[in-house]
C-alpha positions in Angstrom: -0.1 0.2 0.1 2.9 2.3 0.7 4.6 1.5 -2.9 1.0 2.3 -4.4 0.7 5.6 -2.5 3.9 6.8 -4.2 3.4 5.3 -7.9 -0.4 6.2 -8.0 -0.4 9.2 -9.7 2.0 8.1 -12.4 0.2 5.2 -12.9 -3.3 7.5 -13.3 -1.3 10.1 -15.2 -0.2 7.3 -17.9 -2.6 4.4 -17.6 -4.6 6.3 -20.6 -1.7 6.6 -22.6 -1.2 2.9 -22.3 -4.8 2.4 -23.4 -4.1 4.7 -26.3 -1.2 2.7 -27.9 -3.0 -0.7 -27.0 -6.0 1.1 -29.1 -3.7 2.0 -32.0 -2.1 -1.5 -31.9 -5.4 -3.1 -32.5 -6.4 -4.7 -36.1 -7.8 -2.4 -38.1 -11.7 -2.2 -38.6 -12.9 -2.7 -35.2 -14.3 0.0 -34.2 -16.7 -1.7 -31.3 -13.2 -2.8 -29.8 -11.4 0.5 -30.2 -14.6 2.2 -27.9 -14.4 -0.6 -25.4 -10.7 -0.5 -24.9 -11.1 3.2 -24.7 -13.8 3.0 -22.2 -12.3 0.3 -19.9 -9.1 2.5 -19.5 -10.8 5.6 -18.9 -13.2 4.1 -16.1 -10.0 2.1 -14.7 -8.4 5.7 -14.7 -11.3 7.0 -12.8 -11.5 4.0 -10.4 -7.9 4.5 -9.4 -8.3 8.1 -9.1 -10.5 7.3 -6.5 -7.7 6.1 -3.9 -6.8 9.8 -4.1 -10.1 10.7 -2.5 -10.1 8.1 0.1 -6.5 8.6 1.3 -6.2 12.1 1.0 -5.5 13.8 4.6 -7.6 16.7 5.2 -5.7 17.8 8.1 -2.6 18.9 6.2 -1.6 21.5 3.6 1.3 19.3 2.7 1.5 17.9 -0.9 0.4 14.0 -0.5 1.2 11.0 -2.9 4.7 12.8 -3.8 7.1 11.0 -6.2 10.3 12.6 -7.3 13.1 11.0 -9.7 15.8 12.8 -11.3 14.6 13.3 -15.2 17.3 15.8 -16.7 20.1 16.3 -13.7 22.6 18.6 -15.6 19.9 21.4 -15.6 18.2 20.5 -12.2 14.7 19.1 -13.9 12.9 16.2 -12.0 10.1 14.2 -12.5 8.2 15.3 -9.6 4.2 14.8 -8.8 1.8 15.3 -5.9 -1.4 16.5 -5.2 -2.9 18.6 -2.4 -6.0 20.2 -1.9 -6.1 22.7 -4.8 -5.0 19.9 -7.3 -7.0 16.5 -6.1 -10.7 17.8 -7.1 -9.2 18.5 -10.4 -7.5 15.1 -11.1 -10.9 13.5 -10.2 -12.8 16.0 -12.5 -10.8 15.1 -15.6 -11.1 11.3 -15.1 -14.5 11.4 -14.3 -15.2 13.7 -17.5 -12.9 11.5 -19.6 -14.7 8.3 -19.2 -18.0 10.1 -19.5 -16.9 11.6 -23.0 -15.6 8.2 -24.4 -19.3 6.9 -23.6 -20.9 9.9 -25.1 -19.0 9.8 -28.3 -20.1 5.7 -28.7 -22.3 6.6 -31.7 -21.7 10.0 -32.5 -18.3 9.4 -33.9 -18.2 6.8 -36.7 -15.2 7.8 -38.9 -11.6 7.0 -37.9 -13.1 5.8 -34.5 -9.3 4.2 -33.6 -7.6 7.6 -33.8 -10.2 9.4 -32.0 -10.4 7.2 -29.0 -6.6 7.3 -28.9 -6.6 11.0 -29.3 -9.0 11.1 -26.2 -6.6 8.8 -24.0 -3.5 11.0 -24.9 -5.5 14.2 -23.8 -6.7 12.9 -20.9 -2.8 12.1 -20.0 -1.8 15.4 -20.6 -4.6 17.2 -18.7 -3.8 14.9 -15.6 -0.3 15.9 -15.8 -0.9 19.4 -15.8 -2.3 19.4 -12.3 0.1 16.8 -10.6 3.5 18.0 -11.7 5.2 20.2 -9.3 8.5 20.9 -11.4 8.0 23.7 -13.7 9.3 22.4 -16.6 7.5 18.9 -16.5 4.4 21.3 -16.2 5.3 23.2 -19.2 5.5 19.6 -21.1 2.5 18.6 -20.1 1.1 22.1 -20.6 1.9 21.8 -24.6 1.4 18.0 -24.8 -2.4 18.5 -24.4 -2.4 21.0 -27.1 -1.9 17.7 -29.8 -4.7 15.8 -29.3 -6.9 18.8 -28.9 -5.8 20.2 -31.9 -6.6 16.7 -33.7 -10.0 16.5 -32.2 -11.2 20.0 -33.2 -9.1 19.8 -36.6 -10.4 15.9 -38.0 -14.0 15.6 -35.9 -15.4 18.7 -35.7 -17.8 21.0 -37.9 -17.5 23.1 -41.2 -14.9 26.0 -39.8 -12.6 23.5 -37.7 -9.8 24.3 -39.3 -10.0 27.9 -38.7 -11.0 27.1 -35.2 -8.1 25.0 -34.4 -5.5 27.1 -36.1 -6.9 30.1 -33.7 -7.1 28.0 -30.4 -3.6 27.1 -31.1 -2.1 30.3 -32.0 -3.7 31.8 -28.8 -2.7 29.3 -26.4 1.1 29.2 -27.8 1.6 32.9 -27.9 1.0 32.6 -23.8 3.2 29.3 -23.6 5.8 31.1 -25.6 6.0 34.1 -22.7 5.3 31.4 -19.8 8.7 29.5 -20.8 10.7 32.5 -20.9 9.4 33.3 -17.2 10.0 29.8 -16.0 13.7 30.2 -17.6 13.9 33.7 -16.4 12.9 32.4 -12.8 15.4 29.8 -12.7 18.5 31.8 -13.7 17.2 34.7 -11.5 17.5 32.2 -8.5 21.0 30.9 -9.7 22.2 34.3 -9.6 20.7 35.0 -6.3 21.3 32.3 -4.4 23.7 30.0 -6.2 21.5 27.4 -6.9 18.5 27.6 -9.1 15.5 25.4 -8.9 12.3 24.5 -10.9 10.9 22.9 -7.7 7.7 24.8 -7.2 8.1 23.8 -3.4 11.9 25.1 -3.4 10.5 28.3 -5.0 7.8 28.8 -2.5 10.4 28.9 0.1 12.9 31.4 -1.2 12.6 35.1 -2.3 11.6 36.8 -5.2 12.5 40.4 -5.5 9.5 42.7 -6.3 10.8 43.9 -9.9 11.3 40.4 -11.0 7.8 39.3 -9.7 6.3 41.7 -11.9 7.4 40.2 -15.0 7.3 37.1 -14.3 3.6 37.3 -13.2 2.9 39.1 -16.3 4.3 36.5 -18.2 2.6 33.8 -16.3 -0.6 35.8 -16.1 -0.8 36.3 -19.7 -0.9 32.8 -20.7 -3.6 31.7 -17.9 -5.7 34.8 -19.0 -5.8 33.3 -22.5 -6.2 29.7 -21.2 -9.1 30.9 -18.9 -10.1 32.7 -21.2 -10.3 36.3 -19.3 -11.7 39.1 -21.0 -10.3 40.3 -23.7 -8.5 36.9 -24.3 -11.6 35.3 -25.0 -12.6 35.6 -28.8 -10.8 31.8 -29.4 -13.4 30.2 -27.3 -16.6 30.4 -29.1 -15.3 29.2 -32.4 -13.2 26.2 -30.7 -16.3 24.9 -28.6 -18.8 25.4 -31.7 -16.5 23.6 -34.0 -15.6 20.8 -31.7 -17.0 17.2 -31.4 -19.0 17.2 -28.1 -16.2 14.9 -26.7 -13.6 18.2 -27.4 -16.2 20.7 -25.9 -16.8 18.7 -22.9 -13.3 18.4 -22.0 -12.5 21.8 -23.0 -14.9 23.2 -21.0 -15.0 21.2 -18.4 -11.1 20.6 -17.7 -8.6 22.8 -20.2 -10.2 26.1 -19.2 -9.7 25.2 -15.7 -5.8 25.1 -16.5 -6.0 28.8 -16.8 -7.7 29.4 -13.3 -5.6 26.5 -11.6 -2.4 28.0 -12.8 -3.1 31.2 -11.2 -3.9 29.8 -7.8 -0.7 27.1 -8.3 1.9 29.4 -9.4 1.1 33.2 -9.3 -0.2 33.3 -5.9 2.5 31.6 -4.0 5.7 32.7 -6.3 4.2 36.3 -6.8 2.3 37.5 -4.1 3.4 41.2 -4.2 2.9 41.5 -8.0 -0.7 39.6 -7.4 -1.8 42.1 -5.0 -0.7 45.4 -7.3 -2.5 43.6 -10.4 -5.5 42.6 -8.0 -8.0 45.3 -8.9 -7.4 45.2 -12.6 -7.8 41.5 -12.7 -11.1 41.8 -10.5 -12.4 44.7 -12.8 -11.8 42.2 -15.6 -13.2 39.2 -14.5 -16.4 41.2 -13.6 -16.3 42.5 -17.2 -16.2 39.0 -18.5 -18.9 38.1 -15.8 -21.5 40.3 -17.6 -20.2 40.4 -21.0 -20.3 36.9 -21.3 -23.9 36.7 -19.8 -25.0 39.3 -22.3 -23.5 38.1 -25.3 -25.1 34.2 -24.8 -28.3 35.7 -24.4 -28.5 37.2 -27.8 -26.7 33.6 -29.4 -29.3 31.8 -32.0 -27.0 29.1 -31.9 -27.5 27.0 -28.4 -23.8 25.6 -28.6 -22.1 29.3 -28.8 -24.7 30.4 -26.1 -23.2 27.7 -24.0 -19.7 28.7 -24.9 -20.4 32.5 -23.9 -21.8 31.5 -20.7 -18.3 29.8 -19.9 -17.0 33.2 -20.2 -19.3 34.6 -17.5 -18.7 31.5 -15.1 -14.7 31.7 -15.4 -14.9 35.2 -14.4 -16.6 34.0 -11.0 -13.7 31.5 -10.6 -11.0 34.6 -11.0 -12.9 37.0 -8.9 -12.8 34.2 -6.1 -9.2 33.6 -6.7 -8.2 37.7 -6.2 -10.4 37.8 -3.2 -7.3 36.4 -1.4 -9.5 35.2 1.2 -10.1 31.5 2.4 -14.0 32.1 1.2 -13.0 33.2 -2.2 -10.3 30.8 -2.9 -12.3 27.8 -1.3 -15.7 29.2 -3.5 -13.3 29.3 -6.5 -11.8 25.9 -6.5 -15.3 24.2 -5.9 -16.9 26.6 -8.9 -14.2 24.9 -11.1 -15.6 21.7 -10.4 -19.2 22.8 -10.5 -18.4 24.8 -14.1 -17.1 21.4 -15.3 -20.1 19.3 -14.3 -22.4 22.2 -15.3 -21.3 23.1 -18.7 -20.1 19.5 -19.4 -23.4 18.4 -18.9 -24.6 21.2 -21.1 -22.3 20.1 -23.9 -23.4 16.7 -23.7 -27.3 17.4 -24.4 -26.6 20.0 -26.9 -24.7 17.1 -28.6 -27.3 14.7 -28.1 -29.8 17.2 -29.6 -27.4 17.7 -32.7 -27.2 13.8 -33.0 -30.9 13.9 -33.7 -31.8 17.0 -35.8 -28.6 18.0 -37.4 -28.9 21.8 -36.5 -28.1 23.9 -33.2 -30.1 26.7 -33.9 -32.7 27.3 -31.0 -35.3 28.7 -33.7 -35.3 25.1 -34.9 -36.4 23.7 -31.8 -39.6 23.9 -29.3 -41.9 21.7 -27.5 -39.7 19.0 -26.9 -40.9 18.5 -23.3 -43.9 16.5 -24.7 -41.6 14.0 -27.0 -38.7 14.1 -24.8 -39.7 14.0 -21.1 -36.4 12.3 -19.7 -34.5 14.2 -21.9 -36.1 17.3 -20.5 -36.1 16.5 -17.0 -32.1 16.1 -17.1 -31.9 19.3 -19.3 -33.9 21.3 -16.5 -31.6 20.0 -13.8 -28.4 21.1 -15.3 -29.6 24.5 -16.5 -30.8 25.2 -13.0 -27.4 24.0 -11.5 -25.6 26.5 -14.2 -27.7 29.5 -13.1 -26.9 28.8 -9.4 -29.9 27.6 -7.6 -30.0 27.1 -4.0 -29.4 23.1 -3.5 -27.8 22.4 -6.7 -23.9 22.7 -7.0 -23.5 26.1 -8.9 -24.9 27.9 -5.7 -22.2 26.7 -3.1 -19.4 28.2 -5.4 -21.1 31.6 -6.2 -21.9 32.1 -2.8 -18.7 31.7 -1.5 -17.1 33.7 -4.3 -19.3 36.7 -3.5 -18.5 36.0 0.0 -15.1 36.5 -0.6 -15.4 39.8 -2.8 -17.4 41.3 -0.3 -14.9 40.4 2.4 -12.2 41.8 0.1 -13.9 44.7 -0.2 -14.5 45.8 3.3 -11.0 44.7 4.2 -9.5 47.2 1.1 -8.6 46.7 -2.1 -11.8 46.4 -4.2 -14.8 48.7 -4.6 -18.0 47.6 -3.5 -19.1 47.8 -6.8 -17.3 44.8 -7.7 -18.9 42.0 -6.3 -22.5 43.9 -6.4 -21.7 44.0 -10.5 -20.8 40.1 -9.9 -24.0 39.6 -8.3 -25.8 41.2 -10.9 -24.4 38.4 -13.1 -26.0 35.6 -11.3 -29.2 37.6 -12.6 -27.8 37.8 -16.1 -27.0 34.0 -16.2 -30.3 33.2 -15.0 -32.6 35.3 -17.7 -29.9 33.8 -20.3 -30.7 30.3 -19.5 -34.1 30.0 -18.7 -35.1 31.9 -21.8 -33.0 29.4 -23.7 -34.7 26.3 -22.0 -38.0 27.9 -22.5 -37.7 28.4 -26.2 -36.3 24.7 -26.6 -38.4 22.7 -24.4 -41.6 24.5 -24.2 -44.1 25.9 -26.4 -45.8 24.6 -29.4 -44.3 21.0 -31.0 -45.0 22.5 -34.4 -42.2 21.3 -36.7 -42.4 17.8 -38.1 -39.1 17.2 -37.4 -39.4 17.6 -33.8 -42.4 15.2 -33.6 -40.2 12.1 -34.5 -37.5 12.7 -31.8 -36.6 9.8 -29.4 -36.1 10.2 -25.8 -32.8 9.4 -24.2 -31.5 5.8 -24.6 -30.2 4.2 -22.0 -26.4 4.7 -22.8 -27.4 8.8 -22.7 -29.1 8.4 -19.4 -26.0 6.6 -18.1 -23.7 9.8 -19.3 -26.1 12.3 -17.5 -27.1 10.3 -14.7 -23.5 10.6 -12.7 -23.5 14.2 -13.0 -26.8 15.1 -12.4 -26.0 12.8 -9.0 -22.6 14.9 -8.2 -24.7 18.3 -9.2 -27.2 17.4 -6.1 -24.4 16.0 -3.9 -22.3 18.7 -4.1 -25.6 21.3 -3.5 -26.8 19.9 -0.2 -23.6 18.7 1.4 -20.5 20.5 0.1 -18.3 19.6 3.0 -16.3 16.6 1.8 -15.4 18.9 -1.3 -14.6 21.8 1.0 -12.7 19.7 3.9 -10.4 18.8 1.0 -9.5 22.3 -0.1 -9.3 24.0 3.3 -5.9 23.0 4.8 -3.9 23.9 1.5 -6.2 27.2 0.9 -5.6 28.4 4.7 -2.2 27.9 4.1 -1.5 29.6 1.1 -3.6 32.6 2.6 -1.4 32.5 5.6 1.6 32.7 3.2 0.2 36.2 1.4 -0.4 37.6 5.0 3.0 37.1 6.2 4.3 38.9 2.7 1.8 41.8 3.6 0.6 41.4 0.3 -3.3 41.0 1.8 -3.1 44.0 4.0 -5.3 47.2 3.8 -5.6 48.2 0.1 -3.9 44.9 -1.1 -1.2 46.6 -2.5 2.3 45.6 -1.0 3.1 48.4 1.8 6.7 47.9 2.1 6.9 49.0 -1.7 4.9 52.1 -1.5 6.7 55.5 -1.2 10.0 53.8 -1.2 12.7 55.6 -3.8 13.2 53.3 -7.0 10.8 50.5 -5.4 12.9 50.1 -2.1 15.6 47.4 -1.4 14.5 43.9 -1.9 13.0 42.0 1.2 13.1 38.2 1.5 9.4 36.3 2.1 7.9 33.2 2.0 10.4 32.3 4.3 8.9 29.1 6.4 8.0 30.1 10.1 10.0 27.7 11.4 13.1 29.0 10.2 12.3 32.8 11.2 13.6 34.1 14.8 11.1 33.9 17.2 11.5 37.7 17.4 10.3 38.0 13.7 7.0 35.5 14.0 3.7 37.1 14.8 0.3 34.9 15.0 -1.4 35.5 11.5 -4.9 35.5 12.2 -7.1 34.3 8.9 -9.7 36.4 7.8 -13.3 35.4 8.9 -16.6 36.7 7.6 
């Protein structure tokens, strides 16, 4: 069991790749075999990932299930993986949605089935690798590697404008990635210049100091890469095209997992490594988040294409996550982490539902539907639950995350650094999202069943119901009893907030007080030093923010 705890993350990460290789090595013309192999390997990966949930120690903020091995010793690069409360839920979300995406593609994909299933499994490896990597070079390798299978999924199995959407997606992402790679290398050489030993190890870097000027430049490079991936307004223009042109499984994983890599990057790297830079840019990022919340909801409201409507709603929902991150308190950060999961479940389910409709009618135009509740009652029931979850109805998962994020934003406004207008306008976004989703649902499901094509539509099959049922059960579970999810993030979030408080980055206005008014930016001061290494006279109890 002890050996398994060391290697379980590596097995989870590369088991889908083993499945992909087996699929590619299988005889030609066996489409059913390819589907079953992909499903079995993805289900095995999900079941194995439950070991992380069961064996996770909720009382500590330490990284768990660690494995460290030399990879490129000459450069100080290690294969270093592990999970804590910040990454645990996202790993589970990835394995969960990957299995459902394969099951959802059972009939939708009929050409090049072998390559499609192999690409989905390779994508799963890349996504898991991003969330478990604790070495910056390893993180970057997985960050780039998962682009290849997503490029293939959209470019080969996408819709009419798939080539345009794919090229746009890759160009946007690669631009941000190039800047992030420069920042990673710059961080390594800056540390080597200061301490004599550079490092790509995230845990080591958190215990070292980075001068304020370097923080600003490194933060801008990392933040741009993550903002494009979220996507944060105004870097969102690639997202609707990619979503609309992608096959259903691609849209589910793009919305459910890939977008979370941006918000995860802010929490995992920017906040602990560049806290004072985060504090400096916090008001601007919070404003961009609110603009994205309102803009995404308003643009979604006027979309004639139901898939594009769901895509723009993602811009709005991810704005909430960014706002929670930059509240710099436990409530906001826990809400942001939970909302990443909530968005993956609800929006992933919406894309699955849109895909099921498209398989039947081969149209995504809202005007082509109407009155489907009478024809597809089981489908309508699932659809209604997912829509209510997406708009944040109390008792369902979306409400818990949005409530914590807004609570964190109001607390940050009361402590200084944000104007009260920011959380107030964000709350307005909740109302706009409700109008958007309810109006869409009414036009698709209610009204007269006056189109002959809709009279011939069949209700959900057993396979389709099995795809949606686990998501709906989780929607209710998180909405009614979120404690098991929140308790697994609490220790890591509290430790991160405490680190930022020790730097002074979350005091008063949110700007680093030691830097204000200092000629030329002042002398660099060390921070992020573990408390047990500080002299007793320098230590002071840090009181966490509470409502």
